[in-house]
Every structure is written in C-alpha cells, then in structure tokens.
N, C-alpha and C positions, 0 to 999 in steps of 0.2 A: 504494500500500500504506500509506504513512504517513498519507494523508488519512483512510483508513478507521479507523485507530487513533485519530486525533485526534477524529474525529466520534463514535466509540464512547465516548471518555472524556467528551466534552462532553454527550452524550445520556444518560449514566449517571444513573439515579435522578432523572430530570427531573421526573416527576410529584410525587414526595414533596417535592422541593426547592421546587416551585411552591406546593404546599399550605402548606408551612412559611412561605414568604414572604407568602402571602395571609393566613395566620392571624395574623400579627403585628398588634398593636393599631395602632401608628402608626410609620412609619419615622422613625428618628432624623434630626434636622437635621444638616447639615454643621457641623463645629466652626468656631467663630469664630476669627479671628486674635487673638492675645493682646492686642494694642493695642486692637482693636475691642471685645473682650470687656470690657475695663476701662471704656471709654467708655459702653457699654450699661449696665453695672452702676451707674455714676455717675448716668446719666440716670434709671434706674428708682428709685434711692434718693432723688433729689431730687424726682421727680414720681411718686409711687406710683399715681396715678389712671390713668397710661398703661397699666400692666399690666392693670388692671381693664377698661379700654376695649377692649383687644385681645381678651379672652376673653368679653366680654359680647355677647349677641345683641341686635341692633338691630331692634325690632319694626317700625319705620317702613320700613326697607329690605326686610324680609321681606314686608310687605304690598304694597309696590311690585312685588316679584318675583312675587307671586301674581296681580297684575293683568296681567302680560305674557302674551299669548297669540299663538302662532305658528301661522299657517295657511298651508299650502303646497298648490299645485295642480300637477298633472303637466302640463308644456307640450305633450306629444304627445297630442292629442285624437283623431287619426286612427289608431286601433288596432282591429284586428278582434276578434271575440269569442275567437279562438284566442290572442290576445296577440301576434300578428305584425303588422307594418306592412303596409299593402296594397301589392301589386305594381302597377307601372304597367300600365295596360290598353291603352293606345294604342300600337300598333306599326305599322311599315311594312316592306315588303320591301326588301332592298338593291337598288340600281340598278346596281351595278358588274357588268361582264361580263368582267373580266380573268381569264383563266385562266393562272396562273403556278405553277410548282412550288414557288417560294420562298414565295409568299403562299398557302399552303393554309389558307384561312379558311373554316370551315363556319359561316357566320352565316346563320341563317334569317330572323330578324326584328330590326329595330333600333328602339329606343324613339323616339317622336317627340320632336324637339328635340335628337337626337344624330345623329352622322354618322360613318361609318367612314373609316379612313385612305385607302382607295382612292378613296372618293367625294370626299374632300377634295382629293386630287391631281387628280382629274378636274375638279372645280369650278374649281380654280386654273388648270389648263391651259386650260379653256374660256374663263375670264375673261381670260386672257393673250392668247389668240388673237383673241377678239372681245369686248372689254369693253362695247360698246354693247348687244349682245344679251344677254349673261350679266351682268345687273346683280344687285345684292344682293336686290332684290325677287323677281326670277325664281328665283334660287337658293333663297331662303327658301320660296317656294311649291313648288318642285320637290322639295326635300329635307325638307320639314316642319320648318323651322327658324324661329327668331325673326329678324325683319328686322335687328334690332340686332346679333345674333350673326353673321349672314351678312355684314353690312357690315364688322364688325370683322375677320372672317376674310379677306375680300378685301383689306382695307386693310393688315393687319399681317403676314400670312403670304405668303411668296413662294416660288416654285419656284426652285431653283438655276439660275442663268444663267451662261454662260461668255462673258466679254467679253474680247476680245483688243485690247489697247491697243498701237497702233503706236508704236514709239519715235520720238521727235522727233529731228530732226537736231541733233547737238551740235557746238558749235564747239570745236575742239581748240586748246589753248594750245601754240603752237610755241616752241621754245627759240631764243633770239636770241643 
C-alpha cells in the first residue's frame, strides 16, 4: 500500500516537470568551494586571455571533427530476407532405444554435431567396455560429431565407477 502512494507522488506531474527541465537554457554548474573560488578569480584576473580561450570556438578543431567519418558494418551476414537467422538444416535421428519412464524424451531429430545425454552415456559405456573398437573416430562417424569433440568426450568424461578398496593390515601399537 505504501509503495503505491510513494510511486503516485513520484509520478505526479512528471511530464510538465520534464518539459520544464528540458526548457531551461543551461543547467547551473555546481558551486565552487570558497577557497577554490578565490583561486579561480585570482587566476582569471591575472590572465584575462584564459576566459576568452574557454569560450572561443577553435576552427582548427572543428575542421578536424568534420573530417572524422565512422562507418560500421553489421557482422551477421547470414540473415534471411525475413530478418531471422537461418535454422540448421542438417539433422539426424536419435540412436538411443532406452525406454524409461524417468527419461521421457520426445526428441525426433538432433542437429549434426550435437549428441543427446542418453547417447553420451551409451558412447561412454561402449568405450569403457571395448575401447579398441569404440574409438573416437568410430564415435564421430556414428554420431555425426567432430573427431576432436569425440576424442575430448572420451578422454575427459567418465561414467561413475565404484571401487572398493580393501583395507590394508594395520599394525597395532601395544601398551608395554
């Protein structure tokens, strides 16, 4: 309730306040510190040409500014006539056949160069079982991947393994 009241007060007569602010000739500068004000007045009184140079237009600088020309180009050159970026046209059908109620994925087609999570698990499992037959080259050709991506996937991603480490025999310290 309170925020509505504050918002109403803030937005009261906004348009006329904006027109009044825009209509001002020039915004007033912030007041100088008294000590700074005295030093500025001393400097202007000793060198009156400084005040003239501040307000004088410099024709040389204006001519240099007129010579500046900025030309920009849009980096995205692949845009349809509709103004939309093109959709990837190459798709492949998914190779997974896992039917699971938890993984209810209705994927009809996968873009080439991409792989689904079920396919990743299948590839990692196949590579773990027989690494000589399921190499990165075979995985890349089978799933339409880049060989470098397939090699990185097989090298850096691993399926969880359970290792049981048998405890070593420990020598107990006996009290003497």
